[in-house]
N, CA, C and O atoms as a GROMACS GRO file, in nm:
protein
  340
    1UNK      N    1  21.163  24.997   9.070
    1UNK     CA    2  21.020  24.970   9.064
    1UNK      C    3  20.962  25.052   8.950
    1UNK      O    4  20.992  25.170   8.935
    2UNK      N    5  20.880  24.988   8.873
    2UNK     CA    6  20.825  25.048   8.753
    2UNK      C    7  20.674  25.052   8.764
    2UNK      O    8  20.612  24.962   8.820
    3UNK      N    9  20.615  25.158   8.710
    3UNK     CA   10  20.468  25.170   8.711
    3UNK      C   11  20.404  25.051   8.640
    3UNK      O   12  20.293  25.010   8.674
    4UNK      N   13  20.474  24.995   8.541
    4UNK     CA   14  20.422  24.881   8.466
    4UNK      C   15  20.407  24.755   8.549
    4UNK      O   16  20.332  24.665   8.511
    5UNK      N   17  20.476  24.748   8.663
    5UNK     CA   18  20.463  24.631   8.750
    5UNK      C   19  20.328  24.628   8.821
    5UNK      O   20  20.284  24.523   8.868
    6UNK      N   21  20.264  24.744   8.829
    6UNK     CA   22  20.135  24.755   8.898
    6UNK      C   23  20.034  24.826   8.809
    6UNK      O   24  19.984  24.932   8.846
    7UNK      N   25  20.002  24.771   8.692
    7UNK     CA   26  19.912  24.842   8.599
    7UNK      C   27  19.770  24.854   8.651
    7UNK      O   28  19.695  24.941   8.606
    8UNK      N   29  19.731  24.771   8.744
    8UNK     CA   30  19.594  24.770   8.797
    8UNK      C   31  19.572  24.875   8.906
    8UNK      O   32  19.459  24.896   8.948
    9UNK      N   33  19.678  24.940   8.952
    9UNK     CA   34  19.665  25.038   9.060
    9UNK      C   35  19.638  25.177   9.004
    9UNK      O   36  19.685  25.213   8.896
   10UNK      N   37  19.561  25.254   9.079
   10UNK     CA   38  19.541  25.394   9.044
   10UNK      C   39  19.668  25.471   9.078
   10UNK      O   40  19.757  25.419   9.145
   11UNK      N   41  19.677  25.595   9.031
   11UNK     CA   42  19.795  25.677   9.061
   11UNK      C   43  19.810  25.696   9.212
   11UNK      O   44  19.922  25.692   9.264
   12UNK      N   45  19.699  25.717   9.280
   12UNK     CA   46  19.703  25.735   9.425
   12UNK      C   47  19.754  25.610   9.495
   12UNK      O   48  19.834  25.618   9.589
   13UNK      N   49  19.708  25.495   9.450
   13UNK     CA   50  19.753  25.370   9.511
   13UNK      C   51  19.901  25.346   9.481
   13UNK      O   52  19.974  25.293   9.566
   14UNK      N   53  19.945  25.384   9.361
   14UNK     CA   54  20.086  25.366   9.327
   14UNK      C   55  20.174  25.457   9.414
   14UNK      O   56  20.284  25.418   9.452
   15UNK      N   57  20.125  25.577   9.445
   15UNK     CA   58  20.198  25.665   9.537
   15UNK      C   59  20.210  25.600   9.674
   15UNK      O   60  20.312  25.614   9.742
   16UNK      N   61  20.107  25.528   9.715
   16UNK     CA   62  20.111  25.458   9.843
   16UNK      C   63  20.216  25.348   9.843
   16UNK      O   64  20.274  25.318   9.947
   17UNK      N   65  20.240  25.288   9.726
   17UNK     CA   66  20.346  25.188   9.715
   17UNK      C   67  20.479  25.252   9.751
   17UNK      O   68  20.558  25.196   9.826
   18UNK      N   69  20.504  25.370   9.696
   18UNK     CA   70  20.629  25.442   9.725
   18UNK      C   71  20.639  25.476   9.873
   18UNK      O   72  20.747  25.465   9.933
   19UNK      N   73  20.528  25.516   9.934
   19UNK     CA   74  20.528  25.547  10.077
   19UNK      C   75  20.562  25.424  10.159
   19UNK      O   76  20.641  25.430  10.253
   20UNK      N   77  20.500  25.311  10.122
   20UNK     CA   78  20.527  25.186  10.195
   20UNK      C   79  20.674  25.148  10.186
   20UNK      O   80  20.735  25.108  10.285
   21UNK      N   81  20.731  25.161  10.067
   21UNK     CA   82  20.872  25.126  10.048
   21UNK      C   83  20.959  25.220  10.131
   21UNK      O   84  21.058  25.178  10.191
   22UNK      N   85  20.922  25.349  10.135
   22UNK     CA   86  20.998  25.446  10.214
   22UNK      C   87  20.992  25.416  10.362
   22UNK      O   88  21.091  25.437  10.433
   23UNK      N   89  20.879  25.369  10.409
   23UNK     CA   90  20.862  25.343  10.552
   23UNK      C   91  20.916  25.205  10.591
   23UNK      O   92  20.991  25.192  10.688
   24UNK      N   93  20.877  25.104  10.515
   24UNK     CA   94  20.907  24.966  10.553
   24UNK      C   95  21.025  24.905  10.480
   24UNK      O   96  21.072  24.798  10.517
   25UNK      N   97  21.074  24.972  10.376
   25UNK     CA   98  21.189  24.921  10.302
   25UNK      C   99  21.151  24.827  10.189
   25UNK      O  100  21.034  24.809  10.158
   26UNK      N  101  21.253  24.769  10.129
   26UNK     CA  102  21.236  24.685  10.011
   26UNK      C  103  21.157  24.558  10.037
   26UNK      O  104  21.095  24.504   9.945
   27UNK      N  105  21.157  24.509  10.161
   27UNK     CA  106  21.080  24.388  10.192
   27UNK      C  107  20.931  24.410  10.167
   27UNK      O  108  20.861  24.318  10.124
   28UNK      N  109  20.884  24.530  10.194
   28UNK     CA  110  20.743  24.561  10.170
   28UNK      C  111  20.710  24.547  10.022
   28UNK      O  112  20.604  24.496   9.986
   29UNK      N  113  20.801  24.592   9.938
   29UNK     CA  114  20.779  24.583   9.794
   29UNK      C  115  20.780  24.438   9.748
   29UNK      O  116  20.696  24.398   9.668
   30UNK      N  117  20.873  24.359   9.798
   30UNK     CA  118  20.878  24.218   9.760
   30UNK      C  119  20.752  24.145   9.805
   30UNK      O  120  20.697  24.065   9.729
   31UNK      N  121  20.706  24.173   9.925
   31UNK     CA  122  20.583  24.110   9.974
   31UNK      C  123  20.463  24.156   9.892
   31UNK      O  124  20.372  24.077   9.866
   32UNK      N  125  20.463  24.282   9.853
   32UNK     CA  126  20.351  24.335   9.777
   32UNK      C  127  20.346  24.274   9.637
   32UNK      O  128  20.238  24.241   9.588
   33UNK      N  129  20.460  24.260   9.572
   33UNK     CA  130  20.460  24.203   9.438
   33UNK      C  131  20.422  24.055   9.440
   33UNK      O  132  20.373  24.004   9.340
   34UNK      N  133  20.443  23.987   9.552
   34UNK     CA  134  20.407  23.846   9.562
   34UNK      C  135  20.257  23.827   9.587
   34UNK      O  136  20.205  23.716   9.572
   35UNK      N  137  20.188  23.934   9.625
   35UNK     CA  138  20.045  23.925   9.656
   35UNK      C  139  19.962  23.935   9.528
   35UNK      O  140  20.010  23.981   9.424
   36UNK      N  141  19.838  23.892   9.538
   36UNK     CA  142  19.747  23.905   9.424
   36UNK      C  143  19.706  24.051   9.410
   36UNK      O  144  19.730  24.132   9.500
   37UNK      N  145  19.645  24.085   9.298
   37UNK     CA  146  19.602  24.223   9.274
   37UNK      C  147  19.506  24.270   9.382
   37UNK      O  148  19.517  24.382   9.432
   38UNK      N  149  19.411  24.184   9.419
   38UNK     CA  150  19.313  24.221   9.522
   38UNK      C  151  19.382  24.243   9.656
   38UNK      O  152  19.346  24.336   9.729
   39UNK      N  153  19.478  24.159   9.690
   39UNK     CA  154  19.551  24.174   9.817
   39UNK      C  155  19.635  24.302   9.816
   39UNK      O  156  19.647  24.369   9.918
   40UNK      N  157  19.692  24.334   9.702
   40UNK     CA  158  19.770  24.458   9.691
   40UNK      C  159  19.683  24.579   9.719
   40UNK      O  160  19.720  24.666   9.797
   41UNK      N  161  19.567  24.583   9.655
   41UNK     CA  162  19.475  24.696   9.674
   41UNK      C  163  19.430  24.702   9.820
   41UNK      O  164  19.422  24.811   9.877
   42UNK      N  165  19.402  24.587   9.880
   42UNK     CA  166  19.359  24.584  10.020
   42UNK      C  167  19.468  24.638  10.112
   42UNK      O  168  19.439  24.716  10.203
   43UNK      N  169  19.592  24.598  10.090
   43UNK     CA  170  19.703  24.645  10.173
   43UNK      C  171  19.726  24.795  10.156
   43UNK      O  172  19.750  24.867  10.252
   44UNK      N  173  19.718  24.840  10.031
   44UNK     CA  174  19.740  24.983  10.006
   44UNK      C  175  19.628  25.067  10.067
   44UNK      O  176  19.653  25.175  10.120
   45UNK      N  177  19.505  25.017  10.060
   45UNK     CA  178  19.394  25.088  10.124
   45UNK      C  179  19.413  25.095  10.275
   45UNK      O  180  19.380  25.195  10.338
   46UNK      N  181  19.466  24.988  10.334
   46UNK     CA  182  19.493  24.987  10.478
   46UNK      C  183  19.600  25.090  10.514
   46UNK      O  184  19.588  25.158  10.616
   47UNK      N  185  19.703  25.101  10.432
   47UNK     CA  186  19.808  25.201  10.456
   47UNK      C  187  19.750  25.341  10.445
   47UNK      O  188  19.781  25.428  10.527
   48UNK      N  189  19.667  25.365  10.344
   48UNK     CA  190  19.606  25.497  10.326
   48UNK      C  191  19.515  25.531  10.444
   48UNK      O  192  19.515  25.645  10.492
   49UNK      N  193  19.437  25.434  10.490
   49UNK     CA  194  19.348  25.457  10.605
   49UNK      C  195  19.429  25.489  10.730
   49UNK      O  196  19.394  25.580  10.805
   50UNK      N  197  19.537  25.415  10.751
   50UNK     CA  198  19.624  25.441  10.866
   50UNK      C  199  19.685  25.581  10.857
   50UNK      O  200  19.689  25.654  10.956
   51UNK      N  201  19.731  25.618  10.737
   51UNK     CA  202  19.793  25.748  10.719
   51UNK      C  203  19.693  25.860  10.747
   51UNK      O  204  19.727  25.958  10.814
   52UNK      N  205  19.571  25.847  10.696
   52UNK     CA  206  19.469  25.950  10.720
   52UNK      C  207  19.434  25.960  10.868
   52UNK      O  208  19.414  26.070  10.920
   53UNK      N  209  19.427  25.846  10.936
   53UNK     CA  210  19.400  25.848  11.080
   53UNK      C  211  19.512  25.914  11.157
   53UNK      O  212  19.487  25.988  11.252
   54UNK      N  213  19.635  25.889  11.117
   54UNK     CA  214  19.750  25.949  11.183
   54UNK      C  215  19.753  26.100  11.161
   54UNK      O  216  19.782  26.176  11.254
   55UNK      N  217  19.723  26.143  11.040
   55UNK     CA  218  19.718  26.286  11.010
   55UNK      C  219  19.610  26.353  11.094
   55UNK      O  220  19.633  26.460  11.152
   56UNK      N  221  19.492  26.292  11.101
   56UNK     CA  222  19.383  26.349  11.180
   56UNK      C  223  19.421  26.357  11.328
   56UNK      O  224  19.389  26.455  11.396
   57UNK      N  225  19.488  26.255  11.378
   57UNK     CA  226  19.531  26.254  11.518
   57UNK      C  227  19.629  26.367  11.546
   57UNK      O  228  19.614  26.438  11.646
   58UNK      N  229  19.727  26.384  11.461
   58UNK     CA  230  19.827  26.489  11.481
   58UNK      C  231  19.763  26.627  11.469
   58UNK      O  232  19.795  26.717  11.546
   59UNK      N  233  19.673  26.644  11.373
   59UNK     CA  234  19.605  26.772  11.360
   59UNK      C  235  19.520  26.800  11.483
   59UNK      O  236  19.507  26.916  11.525
   60UNK      N  237  19.462  26.697  11.542
   60UNK     CA  238  19.385  26.714  11.664
   60UNK      C  239  19.471  26.757  11.781
   60UNK      O  240  19.425  26.832  11.868
   61UNK      N  241  19.595  26.712  11.783
   61UNK     CA  242  19.688  26.754  11.888
   61UNK      C  243  19.733  26.898  11.867
   61UNK      O  244  19.758  26.970  11.964
   62UNK      N  245  19.745  26.938  11.742
   62UNK     CA  246  19.793  27.072  11.712
   62UNK      C  247  19.689  27.179  11.744
   62UNK      O  248  19.726  27.289  11.784
   63UNK      N  249  19.562  27.149  11.728
   63UNK     CA  250  19.458  27.248  11.748
   63UNK      C  251  19.459  27.306  11.889
   63UNK      O  252  19.458  27.429  11.903
   64UNK      N  253  19.460  27.224  11.996
   64UNK     CA  254  19.462  27.283  12.130
   64UNK      C  255  19.588  27.365  12.157
   64UNK      O  256  19.582  27.467  12.227
   65UNK      N  257  19.699  27.324  12.104
   65UNK     CA  258  19.823  27.399  12.124
   65UNK      C  259  19.814  27.535  12.057
   65UNK      O  260  19.861  27.635  12.111
   66UNK      N  261  19.755  27.539  11.939
   66UNK     CA  262  19.744  27.665  11.866
   66UNK      C  263  19.653  27.763  11.939
   66UNK      O  264  19.670  27.884  11.927
   67UNK      N  265  19.556  27.712  12.016
   67UNK     CA  266  19.462  27.798  12.086
   67UNK      C  267  19.516  27.850  12.219
   67UNK      O  268  19.461  27.944  12.275
   68UNK      N  269  19.621  27.790  12.270
   68UNK     CA  270  19.675  27.832  12.398
   68UNK      C  271  19.727  27.976  12.390
   68UNK      O  272  19.792  28.015  12.293
   69UNK      N  273  19.697  28.051  12.494
   69UNK     CA  274  19.748  28.188  12.500
   69UNK      C  275  19.885  28.185  12.565
   69UNK      O  276  19.912  28.101  12.651
   70UNK      N  277  19.970  28.275  12.525
   70UNK     CA  278  20.102  28.278  12.589
   70UNK      C  279  20.088  28.314  12.736
   70UNK      O  280  20.000  28.392  12.774
   71UNK      N  281  20.172  28.258  12.817
   71UNK     CA  282  20.167  28.284  12.961
   71UNK      C  283  20.199  28.431  12.988
   71UNK      O  284  20.290  28.488  12.928
   72UNK      N  285  20.123  28.490  13.078
   72UNK     CA  286  20.147  28.628  13.116
   72UNK      C  287  20.259  28.630  13.220
   72UNK      O  288  20.249  28.562  13.322
   73UNK      N  289  20.363  28.706  13.195
   73UNK     CA  290  20.472  28.709  13.292
   73UNK      C  291  20.425  28.774  13.423
   73UNK      O  292  20.342  28.864  13.423
   74UNK      N  293  20.480  28.726  13.533
   74UNK     CA  294  20.447  28.779  13.663
   74UNK      C  295  20.512  28.917  13.676
   74UNK      O  296  20.626  28.937  13.634
   75UNK      N  297  20.440  29.009  13.735
   75UNK     CA  298  20.495  29.143  13.752
   75UNK      C  299  20.614  29.138  13.847
   75UNK      O  300  20.616  29.063  13.944
   76UNK      N  301  20.713  29.219  13.816
   76UNK     CA  302  20.834  29.225  13.896
   76UNK      C  303  20.808  29.314  14.017
   76UNK      O  304  20.768  29.429  14.003
   77UNK      N  305  20.831  29.260  14.135
   77UNK     CA  306  20.812  29.336  14.258
   77UNK      C  307  20.949  29.362  14.320
   77UNK      O  308  21.025  29.268  14.345
   78UNK      N  309  20.979  29.486  14.344
   78UNK     CA  310  21.107  29.522  14.405
   78UNK      C  311  21.082  29.576  14.545
   78UNK      O  312  20.986  29.649  14.570
   79UNK      N  313  21.171  29.538  14.635
   79UNK     CA  314  21.164  29.592  14.771
   79UNK      C  315  21.293  29.670  14.792
   79UNK      O  316  21.403  29.616  14.779
   80UNK      N  317  21.277  29.795  14.823
   80UNK     CA  318  21.394  29.881  14.843
   80UNK      C  319  21.395  29.926  14.988
   80UNK      O  320  21.297  29.981  15.039
   81UNK      N  321  21.507  29.902  15.053
   81UNK     CA  322  21.521  29.949  15.191
   81UNK      C  323  21.546  30.099  15.189
   81UNK      O  324  21.625  30.149  15.109
   82UNK      N  325  21.478  30.172  15.277
   82UNK     CA  326  21.499  30.317  15.280
   82UNK      C  327  21.642  30.349  15.324
   82UNK      O  328  21.700  30.281  15.407
   83UNK      N  329  21.693  30.451  15.267
   83UNK     CA  330  21.829  30.494  15.298
   83UNK      C  331  21.822  30.588  15.419
   83UNK      O  332  21.752  30.690  15.416
   84UNK      N  333  21.896  30.554  15.525
   84UNK     CA  334  21.899  30.640  15.643
   84UNK      C  335  22.029  30.718  15.640
   84UNK      O  336  22.138  30.662  15.644
   85UNK      N  337  22.015  30.840  15.635
   85UNK     CA  338  22.128  30.908  15.611
   85UNK      C  339  22.193  31.015  15.661
   85UNK      O  340  22.301  31.051  15.612
   0.00000   0.00000   0.00000
């Protein structure tokens, strides 16, 4: 895949092409090259929107975990029978 195949895309959109190929494989690239320029931009914007939503979701899951305090261990209680002797 060559940058010249997608001269109408911005650098950011072209990076999204690589991401799509990495995730969906070569079929995604073939389908993308068969689409019009406007359809390509629309698909890449959809992938970027999905990626940003996924990142926000994962970061939202990480925040509560980061705030959790470590569990306090229960104190050890020993019972010793008196020695009769």
